[in-house]
N, C-alpha and C positions, 0 to 999 in steps of 0.2 A: 307768492310770499303771503303768510299767515297774516289774520288781522291783529296779533299778538305782538308782531314785531316792531320794536320800539322806531319812534317817526326818525330818530338819529340816524338810522341805517337803512331808511326805505331806498333812498336815491343810490347808495354805496355801490361801486362798481368794482366787484371783487377780481382780483388777479386771476389769470387766466393761465394754469400750468401746461406743460407740453404736453402734447395727446400721448396716450399709452394704449393704443388698439390691441385687441387681441384676436381678431378674426383671421390672422393669418402672422406668419413668422416674418417679423420684419427687420431689416436692417435699421437700427435706430441711431440716426445722425440728429436728433432733434432737441435733445434736453441736455446735453453738455456732461452726460456721464463718461467716466473713464472707460476706455475698452477693455482695461487691465482689471483681472479680480484682486482682492485684498492679498497681501502677502501671507506666507506660510505661517508667520509669527502672531497674525490675526486670529486665523484660522486654529491654532494651536490655543490660543488665548481663548476664545467663545467656546469652549468644550462641554460634554455632558454633565461633568462634576458642576461645571459654573451655573449650565441651564437649572440643575435641580436647585440652586439656591435662589431662584426667582419667587419663592415664597419670601425672600427678606426685601425689605427696601432697598434701594440704592445708597451709596453715600451723597448727601445734598450738598457737602462742600466739594466735591471731585477732587479730593486732596490730591490724589497720586496721579490724574490727569493732569492738573495744574502744574504739578513738580516737574512731570516729565517736559510739558510744553514751556516752563520756565527755563529749563535745563537748555533746550534745543535754541531757544532764541535769546539767551543769555539775560533772562529778566529774573523777578522774584516772584513767587505765586502770587502775591498781592497785586502783580500787575496783571492776570491772567483772568480772564470770565470763561466760563463756558455753558453753553445751554442746548437745548436741542435744534441743530440747526443755524445757519448765520441767519435765517429768517427770523427766528426767535429772537435773536441780538439785536436785529434791525427793529423789530418791531418794540422791543424794549426801550431801545434808544428814541425811537419818535415818542413814547411815552415820557422817559425821562428830560430829555432835553430839549423839548420842543413844547410851544405852549400858545393855541389859539394865535392872535395876531401880536402879541408880548414878545413871543421868540418863534418867528416863522421859519422855515426851512428852504434851503434853496438847491436845487439839484438840476443835471442837465435834463432837457426836453425829451431826449431820445437816451434812454438807460432801462435800467432795471424797473420792470414796471410795477415792483412791489412800494418803490416810494412814493409816489401819488396815491396808492393804496392806503398806505399807513397813514398818511397826512389827513387824508378823508377820514378814516376809521376814527383818528382821535381830535379830528376839528381842527388842524393846525392849518393856518394859510401857508400858502407855498408859491414859489415861483419857478418854473420850469423853463429853464434857458435854452434857447435854440441852439444848436452846435454849429461850427463853422461849415461853410460849405463842402468841406473834405471831410465831414463828420469828427473832426477832431474838437476837443473842448478848449476855449477861448481861456486859459488862465485869468486874465483881467476880469472876467466876469465874475470871478468868485474871490477877488481882493476886495479889501475893506467894505465888508457887507455888516448888515445888523441882522442877520439870521445864521442860523447854524446851517454848516455848509456840509452835503452828503455827496459824493463822487464815489463811482466803481471804477478802480484803477487796477488792470485794463477796463475800459468800460464794455458796457453790453447793451445791444449786440453786435458794436461796431468792432470790438476787439483792440482798438487804439489806446495807446498808455501814455500818461503822462511820465516824464521824468522826474527822479525822486527831488530834483532842486526845484521842478514846478510844483511840486506838491508843497515842499518847504516852504514856498514863496505864498503860497494860500495860507498855509498856518500862521505864519509870522505877520501875515497882513490882516490877521482877524484875531487878535490876542484875546478878545473878549467874549469870544464866539466859539462853540464848539465844530470842529472839523473832523468829519468821518470820513474815512476813508476805505470802501468796500474791497478788500482784495481777496474775491473770490478767484480770482484767474492768475494772480500774480505769480504763480511757480510755471506759467509755460512762457515767461521773457518779461515779464515787468520787473520793477523796482520796488521791493518792500519799504513802507514807511515805518516799520517797527523800529528800524534803528533811531528814529526820531523822537520816540514816545518818552525816553528818559529827558529829553531835553525841552519839550514843548508840554505843557500840561493841559491845551486845550485840542489834544490831538487823541482820536479813536481811532484802531484800526480793527477792522473785523474780518475773521477768515472762516473758511469750512474745510470740514474734511472731505466734502461729496465730491468735488474735482479732482485734484491733485492727487488725494490719499484714497482714492477708489472707495468711500462709504458713503455714498449717495443714501442708499437704504436704511443705514444706520442712523440720520439724521444727528449731526454733530457739527458745531462750531465754536469758536473761539474768539476772544477778544482780546486786545493787548493794550492798554493806556496807563496814565498814573494811579496809584491807589486810591485816590477820592472819585476818580469816574467808574473805577472796577465797583467801589462800594457803592455808588449810586445805582449800577446795575443789579448787583446782588440785592439790594433792597426791593428793586422792582420784581427780580426772579422770587424773593421769598414772601411777596406779597401775592403772588399768583401759584406759582407750584415749583416749589422746591425740589422735588422730586422729579424733574422734569427729563432728565438722563437717566435711562434703565441701566441695569447692572452691566449687560452683556456689552453694549454701546461703550459704556466706561473702560472696559476690558479692551474691546477693541480700538479704541482710540489710545489708549497708551501702548497698544503692542504697535499701533502704526507709527505713532512717533518715536519707540526705540529703534524701528525698522525704517527709519526716514530715507536712507541710501537708497532702499528698492523704488519707493514713491518717486526719487528726486531722477532717477534712472529712466522710469518709466514717462515721466516729463520730457527728457531729452527725445524718447522716440517720438511723442507727440509732437514735438516741436519739429522735427525731422520730417514726420509725414504731413504737417500743415505746410511746410514750405514745399515740399514734393506735389501735393495736391493744389497749391496756389498756382504753381507755376502752368501745371496741365491745363487749370481751368483759363489761365489766362492765355495761353495758347488757343484755346478754344474761343476766345473773343471775350469772356466775363473781366469785368472790374472787380477787384478785391480790395478791401482796405489793408491796412498794413498791420495786421493783427498779430497780438502778443498773448494771444487767448487760447485755449484748447477748441476754437472753432473757427469757421472761415464766414467773413459776411461778402457774399458776391452777389453779382448782377449781370444779366446779360442783355443787349441789345436786341438779340435775335427771338427772345421769349420773355413773356411777363414773368414776373415772381410767382404769383398764385397761379399760372398756368404749369410751371416747370415745377415748382411743389406737388400739384395733383397728378402729375406725369410720373413724378418718383414714387409717388405711394401708390399707384396704380402697380409699379413694378416693384413693389416691396420695400421701398426706402422712404425713410421717413427724416424730412429736413423741417426747418422752422420757419413758417412764414408769417410775417408781420401785417397786419391791416393799416397801420398807420400811414396817412397820404406821404409822408417824406421818404418812407422806406418800404412801399409797397412793392416795388420793383426789386427789393433784393430777398435772399433765403440764408439764414443762418444754419450754417452745416458743421454740427460737432465733428471733429478730428477720431477718427478711429483707427484700426488696424490698416495693415497696407491691403490687406484682402478686401477689405470695407470698403476702402477709399478707390481701389480699382474698380469695382463693382459700382459704384458711385457714378465714376468718370464714363465707364462703359455706358452705362445707362443716359447719361447725357449726351453723349456722342449718338446714341441711338435716337433719342428725342429730338435731336438738332438735325438728325439726317446726316451725320458727319463718319458713318460707319464705312 
């Protein structure tokens, strides 16, 4: 680091994104991207004529995209916030709704790595709550708190989901605290809490176009909550970068929402492939959690997590390995196409000497 870096950030441990090596052609099962391309409607919307308009600023109010999302989810535009990926919204949320020791934050110990990074970045006191032995979230750990609650549902990297009733219990037991539910993976088998946002003024649901809507490279996320919470997020956005979403991404997002059926059909294919792959892995002696996401969280007693990750990488297949002590024997495997998952399974059989 340079001698100019603020002392506030010198000890900050940054988030580590999934690797993107370019030394060879890999089967990428490590960053939870969709294996399916954007729909034809998206490709049509992002055309040469629109590219020629990149000399103009994008609409900072994101009016058309908000209207499309509001229609899809049965809300008003005032209930919708959009920004450059759900990570952007999570960052804004930690800025807006957490404050040092006055308003700390509480989230699972094993979950999305950015939660602790944002807490550290903004000087927020936080409690990382251990998961249960089976890696599930104990709902009671998040009831009657004196802190902002942040939960990924389904959780990452475990894929285990809370029911809508469990989420509602957390929300109702914390009437004076904001509850943020991060639904990056909800379209793959979870129950969305967006239906509760009209009922509870302390609930913020954050979502993304990166996973189920095949727009990871476009960087687009949205949130649903009551008008006051959305106004708070707008204040933070307009105080940092009101033009955070470019013109082409706005057009792609609008088209993706209009073509929602295409993406939900792809989610069904991914769910089917997840079940197919989990069954095959279990037959090979793997333990897998009950994932409701577009990935599988798996370990084998026959080979260590890091050893399997490296052996697969050597064969041109990337999965995600974590070094935290409690999950170091696991790998997170993104669900791809049938051909990709068959290649993965063939490689694992070879590594285990089961061919």
